[in-house]
C-alpha positions as CSV (number, residue, x, y, z in Angstrom):
1,X,-8.3,-33.6,-5.2
2,X,-6.8,-36.4,-7.2
3,X,-10.0,-36.8,-9.3
4,X,-9.6,-33.2,-10.7
5,X,-6.0,-33.8,-11.8
6,X,-5.5,-34.1,-15.6
7,X,-2.5,-35.6,-17.3
8,X,-1.2,-33.9,-20.4
9,X,-0.1,-35.7,-23.6
10,X,3.5,-35.9,-22.1
11,X,2.1,-37.9,-19.2
12,X,2.8,-35.1,-16.7
13,X,0.2,-33.8,-14.3
14,X,-1.2,-30.7,-16.0
15,X,-1.1,-27.4,-14.1
16,X,-4.3,-25.6,-13.2
17,X,-4.4,-21.8,-14.1
18,X,-6.9,-19.0,-13.9
19,X,-7.7,-16.9,-16.9
20,X,-7.4,-13.2,-16.5
21,X,-8.7,-12.2,-19.9
22,X,-11.8,-10.1,-20.3
23,X,-13.4,-12.8,-22.5
24,X,-12.9,-15.5,-20.0
25,X,-12.4,-13.9,-16.6
26,X,-11.6,-16.2,-13.7
27,X,-12.2,-19.3,-15.8
28,X,-9.9,-22.1,-14.8
29,X,-8.0,-24.2,-17.3
30,X,-5.4,-27.0,-17.5
31,X,-2.2,-26.7,-19.4
32,X,1.0,-28.8,-19.9
33,X,3.5,-27.9,-17.1
34,X,6.4,-27.8,-19.5
35,X,7.7,-24.4,-20.8
36,X,6.1,-23.3,-24.1
37,X,9.1,-24.5,-26.3
38,X,8.9,-28.1,-24.8
39,X,5.2,-28.3,-24.2
40,X,3.0,-31.0,-25.8
41,X,0.3,-28.3,-26.3
42,X,-2.2,-29.8,-23.9
43,X,-4.8,-27.3,-22.9
44,X,-8.3,-27.8,-21.5
45,X,-11.0,-25.7,-19.8
46,X,-11.7,-26.9,-16.2
47,X,-15.1,-25.2,-15.8
48,X,-18.1,-24.2,-17.9
49,X,-18.5,-21.0,-20.0
50,X,-20.1,-18.2,-18.0
51,X,-23.4,-16.6,-19.3
52,X,-22.9,-13.2,-21.0
53,X,-24.7,-11.4,-18.1
54,X,-22.2,-13.0,-15.6
55,X,-19.3,-11.8,-17.8
56,X,-20.7,-8.2,-17.8
57,X,-21.1,-8.3,-14.0
58,X,-17.6,-9.8,-13.5
59,X,-16.1,-7.2,-15.9
60,X,-17.8,-4.3,-14.1
61,X,-16.7,-5.6,-10.6
62,X,-13.1,-6.0,-11.9
63,X,-13.2,-2.4,-13.2
64,X,-14.4,-1.2,-9.8
65,X,-11.8,-3.2,-8.0
66,X,-9.0,-1.9,-10.3
67,X,-10.2,1.7,-9.7
68,X,-10.4,1.1,-6.0
69,X,-6.9,-0.4,-6.0
70,X,-5.6,2.7,-7.8
71,X,-7.3,5.0,-5.3
72,X,-6.0,3.0,-2.4
73,X,-2.4,3.2,-3.8
74,X,-2.8,7.0,-4.4
75,X,-4.2,7.5,-0.8
76,X,-1.4,5.3,0.6
77,X,1.2,7.4,-1.1
78,X,-0.4,10.6,0.1
79,X,-0.6,9.2,3.6
80,X,3.1,8.4,3.5
81,X,3.9,12.0,2.4
82,X,1.7,13.4,5.2
83,X,3.4,11.2,7.8
84,X,6.8,12.4,6.6
85,X,5.6,16.1,6.8
86,X,4.1,15.4,10.2
87,X,7.4,14.0,11.5
88,X,9.3,17.0,10.1
89,X,6.8,19.4,11.9
90,X,7.2,17.4,15.1
91,X,10.9,18.0,15.0
92,X,10.4,21.7,14.3
93,X,8.0,21.9,17.3
94,X,10.7,20.2,19.5
95,X,13.3,22.7,18.3
96,X,11.0,25.7,18.8
97,X,10.1,24.4,22.3
98,X,13.8,24.1,23.2
99,X,14.4,27.7,21.9
100,X,11.4,28.9,23.8
101,X,12.5,27.3,27.0
102,X,16.0,28.8,26.6
103,X,14.5,32.2,26.0
104,X,12.3,31.9,29.0
105,X,15.3,31.0,31.2
106,X,17.2,34.0,29.8
107,X,14.3,36.3,30.5
108,X,14.1,35.0,34.1
109,X,17.8,35.5,34.6
110,X,17.6,39.1,33.2
111,X,14.6,39.7,35.4
112,X,16.5,38.6,38.5
113,X,19.5,40.8,37.5
114,X,17.1,43.7,37.0
115,X,15.5,43.2,40.4
116,X,19.0,43.0,42.1
117,X,20.1,46.1,40.2
118,X,16.9,47.9,41.3
119,X,17.5,47.0,44.9
120,X,21.1,48.0,44.7
121,X,20.0,51.4,43.3
122,X,17.4,51.9,46.0
123,X,19.9,51.1,48.7
124,X,22.3,53.8,47.5
């Protein structure tokens, strides 16, 4: 909203950022939009300081989130590896089925030849 916009000492509209430090997690602040070298140095908190208990809870939740993110990434990598292995095994199964079908056909042909030869021998 327009009422929450702040102007820095340069007259520019200050940008709103979110702190990611452990001392001020998720606190929002305004800062001059210009790069550090050209900045007027304007800086102001947007919200109030959190109580210590809230900081502890936020810190613990962030640690749990980070650990869960690492676990998800690890599991995702493992899942990708398993999918690759599964695809390789599917190809091997297809190859083995083709070989098996070929062998079954050869066995049938040999069985037919054997039966013909057996009949031929019985006739003579």
